[in-house]
N, C-alpha and C positions, 0 to 999 in steps of 0.2 A: 339468374341475376341475386345477384349479391346485394344484402342490406345494404352496405352503403352506397351502391347501386341505386338501387329502387330510393331511398332516403332524396339521392340525388336528383333524378325526373321527378316525385313529387315534390320538392320545395321549388322547382321550376315552374311545376303544374299548377302551385299553388298560386306563386305569383305570379304567372303571364295573364290573367282574367284581370286582378286591378291594374296591372302595368296596363292595359288596351283601355280601362273605364277611365282611369287617368288622363291617359292622353286624348282618349277622344273628351274629355270634361276640359282639358286645356284647347283642346280647340273652341268648344263652345265658350270657354271665359275670356279667349283672345277675341273671337266676335264682337264678344259683349263689350267689352274695352272698346272695340271703335266704331260701335253704334251705340251704347249705351255708356254712362259714367262710372258704370258698372266696374270697377278693375278686381277681380280675381287672380288674374295672374302671376302674380310672384308666389301666392299662397301653392294655387296647382302647381308654378312648374317645378315647385322645391317636393312637392310629392309623387310627382311624375319621374322627375331627377332621380329621388331614392329610389323608388320602384324600380325604373329604368336599371340605376347603377345594381342592386341585386337580382333584378333578370338577367344581367350579365354576367355577374360574378356564379350567380348558377347552372346558366347557359356554358360557360366555360369548365362548371366542374361534372356535369351530367355529360359534357363530350368526351373531357378526357374518363368519367369512369363509366360508363355507357360503349364507350369506343367506337364511336358516330364516326363516319367515313364524312368528309366535309363535306360535301354534297349535302346530308343530313345535316350536319351541323349548321353550316349556312343559309339551310331554310329556314329553322329554326331562327337564327339569325334575323334573317329577314322582315319573318313577321311579329318579331318583335320593334319596325320599326313603320309599320304598317299600321293606320287606327282602328282599326282590326283584326290583324293578327293573332293579337293575343289569345282572341277568344278561339283561335284554327288552332294554334300552338298547345291548349288546355286541351280539347278532344284531340289530337293527334297523340296527344301523352298519354292521355288516360287507355286509349285503345292501346298503346305502346304497354304500359304495366297490365293493364287485363290479357293481352296477349303471354307477355313473360309468367302469368303466375299460370296462365293454361298450360304455355310448356313444363314449368315449372311440379305442376300433378300432376302432367303426363309421364313425366320421365320418374318420377316416387311411385307410381303404378305400374312403371314396366311397360309403358303402352307405347311409347316410343323410345328409340336412343339419343335424343336431342340435347 
């Protein structure tokens, strides 16, 4: 994996968990708005919107650089629209990065021809 691909995956991974947290907080704020006088939906909506847009931009970059098939790319996109999906995306991206580091070390040491 080259540096730009690793960076694209890292950016996507780093934004996925905060995006999931902001989505959950937005849902809580929506419930509180309907049940109390507390209305933080405009603020949380803005925060979540910005994080979601960042996720989508980073997702497109990672898709292009990592050359994912459509199934993998669709999975990461679907995870972005599920309330806790960002946490799963972060874990999957972390595993993918660790696997690529192990493969790169193995290639460098001549253990495999991958």
